[in-house]
C-alpha positions in Angstrom: 0.0 0.0 0.0 1.3 3.4 -0.9 2.4 5.7 1.9 5.1 7.7 3.6 7.5 7.0 6.5 9.9 9.4 8.1 13.4 9.0 9.7 16.0 11.3 11.1 18.9 12.7 9.0 22.2 14.0 10.6 21.5 17.6 9.4 19.3 19.7 7.2 19.3 17.5 4.1 19.2 18.9 0.6 21.1 17.4 -2.3 21.0 13.6 -2.5 23.0 11.4 -4.8 22.6 7.7 -5.4 26.0 6.0 -5.3 27.0 3.0 -7.4 27.0 0.7 -4.3 23.4 1.5 -3.5 24.2 3.9 -0.7 23.0 7.6 -0.8 25.2 10.6 -0.3 23.4 13.4 1.4 24.6 17.0 1.5 23.5 19.0 4.6 23.2 22.7 5.4 25.3 24.1 8.2 29.0 24.0 9.0 29.7 26.2 6.0 27.7 23.8 3.8 30.7 21.4 3.5 29.3 18.3 5.1 28.0 15.1 3.4 26.7 12.0 5.1 26.3 8.5 3.7 23.2 6.4 4.1 23.8 2.7 3.6 20.7 0.3 3.4 20.4 -2.4 6.0 20.6 -6.2 5.4 17.1 -6.2 4.0 17.8 -3.4 1.6 15.7 -0.9 3.6 16.8 2.7 3.8 14.7 4.1 6.7 16.5 1.6 9.0 19.8 2.0 7.2 23.1 3.2 8.7 24.5 6.7 8.6 28.2 7.4 8.4 30.2 10.7 8.0 30.6 13.6 8.2 32.5 13.7 4.8 33.4 17.4 4.4 34.4 19.0 1.1 37.2 21.5 1.1 34.8 24.3 0.0 31.4 25.1 1.3 28.7 25.3 -1.4 25.0 25.3 -1.7 22.9 24.8 -4.9 25.6 23.4 -7.3 26.2 21.2 -10.3 26.4 17.5 -9.4 26.2 14.0 -10.8 27.7 10.5 -11.0 30.6 9.8 -13.3 31.2 6.6 -15.4 34.1 5.6 -13.1 31.7 5.7 -10.0 32.9 9.0 -8.6 30.5 11.9 -8.0 31.3 15.6 -8.6 30.2 18.9 -7.0 31.0 22.1 -8.9 30.1 25.7 -8.3 27.5 26.9 -5.7 24.9 29.6 -5.8 25.9 30.4 -2.2 29.2 29.7 -0.6 30.6 30.5 2.8 32.1 34.0 2.8 35.4 32.7 4.2 35.9 30.6 1.1 37.3 32.4 -1.9 35.1 32.4 -5.0 37.8 30.7 -7.1 38.1 27.8 -4.7 34.3 27.4 -4.8 34.3 27.5 -8.7 36.8 24.7 -9.1 34.8 21.9 -7.7 35.6 18.5 -6.2 35.0 14.8 -6.8 34.2 12.1 -4.2 35.4 8.6 -4.3 33.8 5.9 -2.1 37.3 4.6 -1.2 39.4 7.8 -0.8 37.0 10.7 -0.1 37.0 14.2 -1.7 39.6 15.5 -4.1 39.9 18.9 -6.0 39.0 19.1 -9.7 41.7 20.5 -11.9 40.0 23.3 -13.8 42.2 25.8 -15.6 41.7 29.3 -14.2 40.6 31.9 -15.2 39.6 30.4 -18.6 36.8 28.2 -17.1 35.9 30.3 -14.1 32.6 31.0 -15.8 31.5 27.5 -14.7 30.6 28.7 -11.2 27.7 29.6 -8.9 24.5 27.7 -9.7 25.9 26.2 -12.9 24.1 23.5 -14.9 25.7 20.2 -15.8 25.0 16.9 -17.6 27.0 13.7 -17.9 26.9 12.9 -21.6 26.4 9.5 -23.1 30.2 9.4 -24.1 31.0 9.8 -20.3 32.2 13.4 -20.6 30.5 16.2 -18.6 28.8 19.3 -20.2 28.8 22.4 -18.0 27.4 25.9 -18.3 27.8 29.0 -16.2 24.9 31.2 -15.2 26.1 34.5 -16.6 26.4 34.0 -20.3 26.0 31.6 -23.2 29.3 29.8 -22.8 29.4 26.0 -22.2 32.3 23.7 -21.5 33.1 20.0 -21.6 35.2 18.3 -18.9 36.7 14.9 -19.6 37.3 13.5 -16.1 39.7 10.7 -17.1 42.0 12.7 -19.5 45.5 13.7 -18.5 46.4 15.9 -16.6 43.6 14.7 -14.4 40.7 16.1 -16.3 40.8 18.0 -19.6 38.6 21.0 -20.3 37.5 22.5 -23.7 35.0 25.1 -24.5 31.9 23.6 -26.1 29.3 24.7 -28.6 31.8 26.0 -31.2 31.8 23.2 -33.7 35.0 21.6 -32.4 36.9 24.9 -32.9 37.0 26.2 -29.3 39.3 29.2 -30.1 37.8 30.6 -33.3 34.4 28.9 -33.8 31.2 30.9 -33.4 29.3 30.3 -30.2 26.0 28.5 -31.1 24.2 28.8 -27.8 21.4 31.3 -28.3 20.2 32.0 -24.7 21.8 32.5 -21.3 22.3 29.3 -19.3 21.0 30.8 -16.1 18.5 28.6 -14.2 18.1 26.2 -17.2 16.9 22.6 -16.7 18.8 20.1 -18.9 17.5 16.7 -20.0 19.5 13.9 -21.7 17.7 12.4 -24.7 18.1 8.9 -26.1 20.0 10.3 -29.2 22.6 11.8 -26.8 21.4 15.4 -27.2 20.8 17.7 -24.2 17.5 19.5 -24.3 16.7 22.8 -22.5 14.0 25.4 -22.6 15.7 28.8 -22.9 15.3 31.3 -20.1 16.1 34.3 -22.3 14.0 37.3 -21.2 13.3 38.1 -24.9 11.9 34.7 -25.9 11.1 32.3 -23.1 9.4 29.9 -25.4 12.5 29.1 -27.3 14.1 25.6 -26.8 17.6 24.4 -27.7 19.5 21.2 -27.7 23.2 20.4 -27.6 24.3 17.9 -30.2 27.6 16.3 -29.2 28.3 14.8 -32.6 28.7 18.2 -34.1 29.6 20.2 -30.9 26.8 22.7 -31.6 23.7 24.0 -30.0 20.7 23.8 -32.4 17.1 24.7 -32.2 14.6 22.4 -30.4 11.6 24.4 -31.6 9.3 26.6 -29.5 7.0 25.6 -26.7 3.3 26.4 -27.4 3.0 28.0 -24.0 5.3 30.0 -21.8 7.0 27.7 -19.2 9.2 30.3 -17.7 8.0 32.5 -14.9 9.3 35.8 -16.2 8.0 38.6 -14.1 6.0 38.4 -10.8 4.6 41.7 -9.5 7.2 43.6 -11.5 10.2 41.4 -10.4 12.1 39.2 -12.8 11.9 35.6 -11.7 13.3 33.4 -14.5 12.4 30.2 -12.7 11.2 26.9 -14.4 10.5 23.4 -13.2 11.9 20.0 -13.9 11.8 18.1 -17.3 11.7 14.2 -17.3 12.4 11.9 -20.2 9.6 9.3 -20.4 10.0 5.7 -21.5 8.1 6.6 -24.7 11.1 8.8 -25.7 9.0 12.0 -25.1 9.8 14.6 -22.4 7.4 16.3 -20.0 8.6 19.8 -19.1 6.9 21.3 -16.1 6.9 25.1 -16.1 7.3 27.7 -13.4 4.0 29.1 -14.7 2.0 26.0 -13.8 1.8 24.9 -17.5 3.4 21.8 -18.9 4.6 20.8 -22.4 5.3 17.5 -24.1 8.4 17.4 -26.3 8.8 14.8 -29.1 12.3 14.6 -30.6 12.7 14.4 -34.4 14.3 11.2 -35.8 17.0 13.5 -37.2 19.0 14.5 -34.1 19.8 17.9 -35.6 16.2 18.8 -36.3 14.0 20.8 -33.8 11.3 18.2 -32.8 7.8 19.3 -31.7 6.1 20.6 -28.6 2.4 20.2 -27.5 0.5 21.3 -24.4 0.5 18.9 -21.5 -1.8 18.8 -18.5 -1.7 22.0 -16.4 -1.2 22.2 -12.7 -4.3 22.5 -10.5 -6.0 25.9 -10.4 -4.9 28.6 -7.9 -7.7 31.2 -8.5 -7.4 34.8 -7.2 -3.6 34.5 -6.3 -2.2 38.0 -7.2 1.3 36.4 -7.5 0.3 33.9 -10.2 2.9 34.3 -13.0 1.5 35.7 -16.3 -1.9 35.7 -14.7 -2.2 31.9 -15.5 -4.0 31.2 -12.2 -2.4 27.8 -11.6 -0.2 26.3 -8.9 3.5 26.7 -9.9 6.8 24.9 -9.8 9.3 27.7 -9.2 12.3 25.5 -8.8 10.9 22.1 -8.1 11.8 18.4 -8.5 10.3 15.4 -10.4 10.9 11.7 -10.4 10.0 8.9 -12.8 8.5 5.8 -11.1 9.3 2.3 -12.5 5.8 2.0 -13.8 6.1 5.2 -16.0 4.2 7.8 -13.9 5.9 11.0 -12.8 5.7 12.5 -9.3 6.4 16.2 -9.1 5.8 19.1 -6.7 4.1 22.5 -6.9 2.3 25.0 -4.8 0.6 28.4 -4.7 3.0 31.2 -5.6 4.1 33.0 -2.4 6.1 36.1 -1.7 9.2 36.0 0.5 11.3 39.0 1.4 15.0 38.6 0.6 16.9 39.0 3.9 20.0 40.0 2.1 18.6 42.8 0.0 15.5 44.8 -1.1 14.4 42.3 -3.9 11.3 40.3 -3.4 11.5 36.5 -3.9 8.7 34.3 -5.1 8.4 30.6 -4.4 5.9 27.8 -4.7 4.5 26.6 -1.4 3.3 25.0 0.8 4.3 21.9 -1.2 1.7 19.7 -3.0 2.7 16.4 -4.6 1.2 15.8 -8.0 1.2 12.9 -10.5 1.5 12.9 -14.2 0.2 9.7 -15.9 1.2 9.5 -19.6 -1.7 7.1 -20.2 -4.2 9.6 -18.9 -6.1 12.2 -21.0 -6.9 14.4 -18.0 -6.2 18.1 -18.6 -4.8 18.6 -15.1 -2.1 16.9 -13.0 -3.7 14.9 -10.2 -2.8 15.2 -6.5 -0.8 12.3 -5.1 -3.2 10.2 -3.1 -0.9 10.2 -0.1 0.6 13.6 0.6 3.6 13.8 2.9 3.7 15.5 6.2 4.8 19.2 6.0 5.7 22.1 8.2 5.0 25.8 7.8 7.3 27.5 5.4 7.8 24.5 3.1 8.5 25.3 -0.5 8.5 23.0 -3.6 12.3 23.6 -3.8 13.1 20.2 -2.5 14.9 17.1 -3.7 13.5 13.8 -4.8 15.6 10.7 -5.4 14.5 7.4 -6.9 16.0 4.5 -4.8 16.9 1.1 -6.2 13.8 -0.5 -4.5 11.5 1.9 -6.3 10.8 4.1 -3.3 11.3 7.8 -3.4 13.5 9.7 -0.9 12.4 13.3 -0.1 14.5 16.0 1.5 13.5 19.6 2.1 16.4 21.1 4.1 15.3 19.7 7.4 16.8 17.0 9.6 14.1 14.6 8.6 13.9 12.5 5.4 10.6 11.2 3.9 10.5 7.9 2.1 7.5 7.3 -0.2 6.5 3.7 -1.1 4.5 3.6 -4.4 1.7 1.1 -4.8 2.3 -2.2 -6.5 1.1 -1.0 -9.9 3.5 2.0 -10.0 6.4 -0.3 -9.2 5.6 -2.7 -12.1 7.7 -1.8 -15.1 7.0 -2.9 -18.7 9.0 -6.0 -19.6 10.6 -4.1 -22.5 12.1 -1.6 -20.0 13.9 -4.2 -17.9 17.7 -4.6 -18.1 18.8 -8.0 -19.4 22.1 -9.7 -18.5 24.0 -11.1 -21.5 27.2 -12.3 -19.8 28.0 -12.7 -16.1 30.5 -15.0 -14.4 29.0 -18.0 -12.6 31.5 -17.5 -9.8 32.4 -14.3 -8.1 35.8 -14.3 -6.4 35.9 -12.2 -3.2 38.4 -9.4 -3.4 38.3 -9.3 -7.2 36.5 -7.4 -10.0 34.3 -9.0 -12.6 32.7 -7.7 -15.8 29.0 -7.9 -16.6 27.5 -7.2 -20.0 23.9 -6.6 -21.0 21.3 -4.3 -22.5 19.3 -1.4 -21.0 21.8 -1.1 -18.1 21.4 2.7 -18.1 17.6 2.7 -17.8 15.0 4.5 -19.9 15.6 7.9 -18.4 17.8 9.8 -15.9 14.7 9.4 -13.7 15.3 12.5 -11.5 15.1 16.1 -12.6 15.3 19.5 -10.9 17.4 21.9 -12.9 20.5 23.9 -11.9 20.2 23.4 -8.2 19.8 19.7 -7.5 21.1 17.3 -10.2 20.9 13.6 -9.2 20.5 11.4 -12.3 20.5 7.6 -11.8 21.0 6.3 -15.3 23.7 3.7 -14.4 23.7 0.1 -13.4 23.6 -1.2 -9.9 24.3 -4.8 -9.0 22.1 -6.4 -6.3 22.6 -9.8 -4.6 19.8 -11.5 -2.7 19.5 -14.8 -0.9 17.7 -16.5 2.0 15.1 -14.6 4.0 15.4 -11.4 2.0 19.1 -10.7 2.6 20.2 -7.9 0.2 23.7 -6.7 -0.7 24.7 -4.1 -3.3 28.1 -4.4 -5.0 30.0 -1.3 -6.1 29.8 -0.8 -9.9 32.1 1.4 -12.0 33.7 1.6 -15.5 30.4 2.0 -17.3 30.9 1.8 -21.1 28.0 4.3 -21.6 26.2 7.0 -19.7 23.4 7.3 -22.2 19.7 6.6 -21.7 17.3 4.2 -23.4 20.2 2.5 -25.1 17.9 -0.3 -26.6 19.7 -3.3 -27.9 23.2 -1.8 -27.6 25.3 -3.8 -25.1 26.7 -2.0 -22.1 29.4 -3.2 -19.7 30.0 -2.5 -16.1 32.8 -3.5 -13.7 31.7 -5.0 -10.4 33.8 -5.1 -7.2 33.3 -8.2 -5.1 34.1 -7.3 -1.5 36.5 -9.4 0.4 34.1 -9.7 3.3 31.0 -10.8 1.2 29.7 -14.1 2.7 30.5 -17.1 0.4 27.8 -19.2 -1.0 24.9 -19.1 -3.5 23.3 -15.7 -4.4 20.9 -14.4 -6.9 22.3 -11.5 -8.9 20.3 -8.8 -10.7 21.3 -5.6 -12.5 19.1 -2.6 -11.6 18.6 0.6 -13.6 16.3 3.3 -12.3 14.7 0.8 -9.8 13.9 -1.7 -12.6 15.6 -5.0 -12.1 16.8 -7.6 -14.6 15.9 -11.2 -14.4 18.2 -12.8 -11.8 21.2 -15.0 -12.4 22.4 -17.6 -9.9 26.0 -17.0 -8.9 28.4 -18.6 -6.4 30.6 -16.3 -4.2 33.9 -18.1 -3.7 
């Protein structure tokens, strides 16, 4: 039965990243915004009764930054819209990576050439395992190759492979943009340019250019609220159908269909709107709907999308004279691709909230199909979907092609198969919380529900919806793993493959 449970976190939790061993890395406010804690599931694979470890402090404090999981299993944190005043801006701009075995390490980013990748920058791990970045102040983008020598290689992107002399092809500023990885390897975004907020673009890695992705039929960007520029937008989730639902800061949604030709614009069509919010003077563009002014969304294994929104509210900026507008108190909503309803439906089981909540929270899909919810408090919520929403279509499931029958403790093995990266990145927010989960996890089960996750790394692809293309992953077999017979499954976005019987020796 669907419902929520709650458990304590070691601090005010915000960004959450799923690690390749099934644990969750959680960033907390406080202590100069440096600390992370790690949540490891218990012997039954449950998170609410899991074990916390840490703190795991970064060198630089940062809040609202670019993040993601690399193909080698590390995670990165770059930039920060806010950083502790004692930390120099250049240190905050450089970024860091985290390795499960060795902790945090600085990223080598040439300065000042790439200092534009800073503050609340956007990022995306591309299918070819490199990382696309953008700074908030202009139209420049950059690509970081995390395994090149010297450790990490940077090049300016979007100039047709001529970073020094090629024309910049990005048309709009990158500030506050939500990026979505498509099955063809492109990166889709709705432009937040003040002059044309219905314009969409896509980065095409094969030609190193930004090209048109058409125009939305409705405005998704909350431009001005009571005379103040907002520029906020909501999440955008790739669906198993290959389409994208983009949820606007205005309370409107649009459905994007890519063109078969990766360099052509594709098409947009109106999607279901958010529930009505009549009479609210702060409603952007006079739309009269609930809004998603910075908000998360998550794709459930069965294909539905959970997102958040709320009435537009005014909040005075304590650091200046500008007014700020946010969506809250939070309401959880559901998008069902199979429904023809003109409005997003409320989630039947709403979480417990406190006064002051906004929709600017973080949602993370766990390997068991549950959804973790953080909202900058020292409590996490865990949502258990109902059985139908956990049931994935058979054609979406990973399938193992080759796997050793014996796993030697203390050694590494290679597993090959299809759909190891899932049908989507599954989680979306925008430039503040980036936590995609399009990589394979390996789960062992046996006996009375005993569950172990093995660390995976060395992914041959970081794409999505890779179809019949075979993908490989390296798997570390811990020296302390109990010997004997286990059932092994590969999991991508909480969808498990058929199991293989293996012997741990």
